[in-house]
N, C-alpha and C positions, 0 to 999 in steps of 0.2 A: 267302528265306534266312529262315534259322530264327530267329524271337524270345533278343531276353538278356534272359532274367527277372533285376528287379532286385526286390525280397525286403527288406517293410519286416513285423516280424512284429509280432501287435500278440496279448499273451497275453493269451485269458480275452475277449479289449473285448468288450464287444454279450453275449457267452454269461449270458441270465436261470441257471443252471443248471451242476452238471456234468456228464458223460457215465460211471460205472463207469469204464469205462477211462483217463481223460480223466485226465497231468498235463500239462498246455499246455510247461510250461515247460522241461521235460525231453527236449521232440523239437523241440526248437530249438536254433539256428546263437545266436541274439543277440536280447537281448529290447530290443526299445522301443519305451515310453508313446503315448501319440499327443495329448501336446505339439508343437509346430508347431515347435521350436527343436531338438530330438530327429531329429525325423522330417527335418528336413533335411535334417542334419547329416549322419543317416545315406544322405538320397539321396545326397548330395552326394561322399560317399566311395567309394558304390561306385562311383559314376558316374565315378570315376578309373585305374577297371580297365577299366572296361567296351571293346571298340576293336567291336563289333557298330555298326550305326545306326541300326538297328530293335530298338529300349527297348522295353518293358513292365510300366511299373510295379504287380507283386504287391503289397495289400494281406492277408498268412495271418494265420493264428493264432486268429482270433473271427469270431462275426455283427459284417461288416460291416455287415449297417441295417441292423442293432439296436440302432448304436453311438447315443447322446444326439447328438439334432438338428446343435447347434454342432463337436461334433468330428467327424462322418460330412464334412460341407458342409468345413468346416475340413480334411481331406485328403482331399475330393473338385477344393477347388477349387486344392489344391495340389499335385494333379497335373496341371490341367488347366492352367499357368500353366508346370510341365514339358515341357506337346505344345508351349503358345502357343509357347516360345520353344525346341522345334525341340529338345534334349533329352530327352522321347522320343515312341515314339512315343502306346501306348495304356496303358489299365488297365484291374485285373486286381485283382476282391479273392471270396473267400471267406465265406459265409453259410449261414445256414443255410434249409435248404425251407420251412418256416414262417415268414418273415421277411420272403418276398416277395414284395408284391401288385403291384397297376400301379403304385402309385403311386412307390415303389424302383426299381420298373425305370425309370421314365421319367427319373428323379432320375441313374440311373447312368449313363445313354446321355448325357443333354448336359453332364455335363462329360466325357465321353471314353471311358467305358469301354466293352472288349469285350465281353469274358470275361468269366464268373460260372461257380463253380464253388460247389456244393452237399453241404455236407457229406452224406449219405444212411445212410453206411455199411451199413441191410439198404433191404431192400424185402418187409419184412417186420413187418408192427405189432408181432407176439406176441414180435420178436426186441428192437425198439426198446424196447417195453417192457421188457422183463425190464434191458435196457442203458439206465433215465434218456433217453431221444433227447428224449418228449415231442414229440413230432410221429409224422406216420402217413403208411405209403406214398400216399395217394392228394394229400398237401402234395405226395414229392419231385414225382410226374407232375406233377399243375399249374404250381409254378413253371419244373422246366423244361419243361415245353411253352409257358408264360410268357413265359420268355426265349429260345427257341426265333422264338416270335413276334411276338418283337422286334424281332431280327439277329445276335445281339449270343451268340458261341463260347457254349455249355452242357458245363459238364463236372459231376458226381459224382465223388463219394469212398466206394467201399462196404469191407469191412474180410472180412477171415475167421474164423471163431475165435469169435465174438461168445456172449453167456450166453445160451444158450436154439437158440444154431443148431442147427439135425439136418442131415439130408442130403437131407429134405424142405422145408425152410425155403430150402436153398442151390436144392434146382432150380424152389422158385418167383418167386424171386429172379432167378438163369437167364434164366429166358421171363418179367418184369418189364423184366427190364435192355435183352432185345431188343425187345421189342413201345415200349419209353420210345426208345429210338436217342441221349444224348446225343451232343454233338458231342467228346469228354473224357470219358476214368476213370484212375479212380488205385486203386489198390486196397495194404494190407499188409495182416496177417496182426494178430487182436490180441496185445499183448505185455502181460504186468504189470507195470504202474511202480507204484516206492516211492509214495506217499503219495496213493494211491488206491483207492476202494469196491471197486476189482476185487481190489486188492492183499490187505482184509479177508476176499471172501471165496476169493483160492488159499489164504489161509493157516486157515482157517473147515472144507478141505478141500471147499465147496459150487459152488468154482469150478475148472475141470483144464481147462489150455490145449492148442490143439495139439501136438504135435511136430515136427519142423523138416519130419519128411516131409509130415507131414498138410496144414501150412501153405501146402507148398510143390507138393502134388497139387493143392491146390482155387483157388488163385491162379495158377498158370498153364493151369488148365481155364477161369477166370473170364476169364486175357486170352485166352484161346482165341476161348472165346466172344465174346466184346469187339471184336476184332480182325474177326473170318468174319460184323460185321455193319456192321465198316466201324468202328466205333470208336475212337476212335486212344488206346490207354494212354498217358498220360504217365509215370507211375509202378509200381512191383510193388513195394513195401519203404516202410518205415521210413527215413528222409532221416539219417545216420550226424551225428547230434551227437558230444561229447566228453562230454557228459554221460547219453550211453548207454551209450557207451564204460566209460564210467569208476561203475556203483556204482547210474543206477535202477533199471533192467532187472532184477523182482528173479523173471521167469519167462518163459517164453513164446519165439516159434520169435524171437527177430533174431538177425540175420545181413549187417553192413556190407556186403555183395556179393546178396541177399536174389532180386533184379529178374533178374541172370542164373545167378543157381540154377535158376529156373521157366523162362529159357527154354532153358535144356538139359535140363530137368525132356522139352516137347514134343521139343526135338531127340531124347532118348533114344526117347520112342513112336514117333517117324516112320520114326526110324534102325527099331527094333523091327517093325513091320508090312512096312519094307521087306526086312529081312533073312527074312523070316518068308515073305512071298507070292515073294519072289523069288528064285534059286538066282543070291545076285550075290557078290560081295564089294571090287569097286572100287566109290566112290564120289563123287562131284561135288558139290561145294560155294561159296557165296563167302568169299572170303577172312575178308570181313564177323561169318562166324560160323565157323567154323572152334572157336576156341576153346571155344564153347561147344556145340558137336554134338561137342568128344573132353570134356569137364563137367573141373571141376576134378580134380583130378592123376588125368586119363584113364578116370575114375571108366564113365562111358559106353560108352569102345572095350570097356574092360575086359570091366564084367562082361557085354556082348555080344558079345564071342566067348569066352569062359565058356560062356557060355547055348546060342549054335548051331553054337561046338569049330569055328569057323573065325576066320582071321586078315581081317580091316579091312583095308582101302589106301584109303584118307581122300585126295583131290586139292580143288586148291582151280584156280579159272573166277574171272576175273574178268565173264565170260557169263554168269557162272548169277544170278540175284538173289538179292536177300539172302532167306535164312526157305527156300529152294529146299533140295532135294537130289535129283541125279541119279544115276541108276542107265548103270554100264557098257552097260545098252539104251537106252541115252536117253532115258530114258521120268522125267518129268518130274512131283517132287510138294515141294507145296509147307504149310508149317506148316498153316494153314487150313482143311488137308478134311479132319483131323483129326476134325473139327467134326458133320460127315458123314460122316468111315466110325464114327469110335468114340459111345456114349455115356459120362459119365461115368462112370459104370461100373465097363469096360472100362478106358476109360485106368488111371481104379483100380487095376486089375487091375495095370492090365499094367505101372505105377509102382513099386508099390507089394510087387509078385511076387519076392523075393532067392532 
C-alpha cells in the first residue's frame, strides 16, 4: 500500500544561506515554525483527514539536520511519540548534502526516520557555485552513499534550467545520477520567484529562464533516464500552491500540470518512433496512460497525424502495462526503451521539431 505523506513545512529552517532561486514561503502550502504546540496541532489536524493506516510524517522545506539541536530533537521525539502511539509508521526529512554526517544519520535512524531527501539541485560544481548552493557534487555522492549504507531510503532533488546550466552540464548530471542511483528523485524546472536573487538577475538580463518546451524536454528526459536505472521519480514539477498561482511567479516554465506534460512528451516521442519505423495506424495502450498519450487538447495525436499524414487509432486494454504502447502487429515498446534507442539530442530534436 502506498504511504500517505503528512507534510510539515519548516520554511528555510536550518538554512544558513539563501540559494539564488529560493523563496521558500512562496512554494509552500502553509508555514509552520518549529514550536512544539504548533507542529502538534498541525499533525493532529491532518490526521483527522487521512484514511490510510500507513502514514509517514515528513518534515519538508528546510535543512532538517542543520536545525539547532534542541529543535531537531524536539521534532524527532514528537514524531517518535506518534510512531509509538500507532498514529504514524515512520518519519521522512529533507536536508542538504553537506549537513548529513554519520552522527546525523545515526540520530535519524534512532528516532524512526526511514527516508531522507537530499536537495542536490545539480551534480556539477560550476552550476552549484553559480546558484549559491555552497556544497559540491562530492558532498551529494557521499551523503547519498551514507544514507543508503544505513538502510534508509534516499532521494535527491534536481532542477533544470539553473544559472550556468548548459547541455554539457546536463549530460554530466545525467551520467552522475546513473552512477549514484538514489532510490527516489524529484525534478522541477527553475522558476523566477519574487524576492529572490534570481529575480534580480532576470531583470538585469543576466539570466534567461527555460521556455516551457525546453523545460519539458529536459525534465522528461531526466525522468526517463532515472526510471531506466530503477529510480522512482516521485514528482516532476513544483507543487502548485495558492501563492504560486497568485503573482509570485515572475518568469519561467511554471505549469500546475507540469508532470503530466512531461509524461505526454515522452509518449509523443515513443509514438513518433513507432509511426516512423512501423507502417501502422492502430495502437494500443493502458487506460491509465490514455490522456497522457493523446496530450492536452489532443496535441500529440493532432501533431502526429499532420506530420505522418495518417489517421491514428488509439485503443485501450487493461492487459497492457502502464508506460507501454503496442502496435497492431503485437509488438510492444515501453517508454524506458527511449533511453536505449535515442540520445538526448535526438529526443530533443523530435520533441522540438514543429
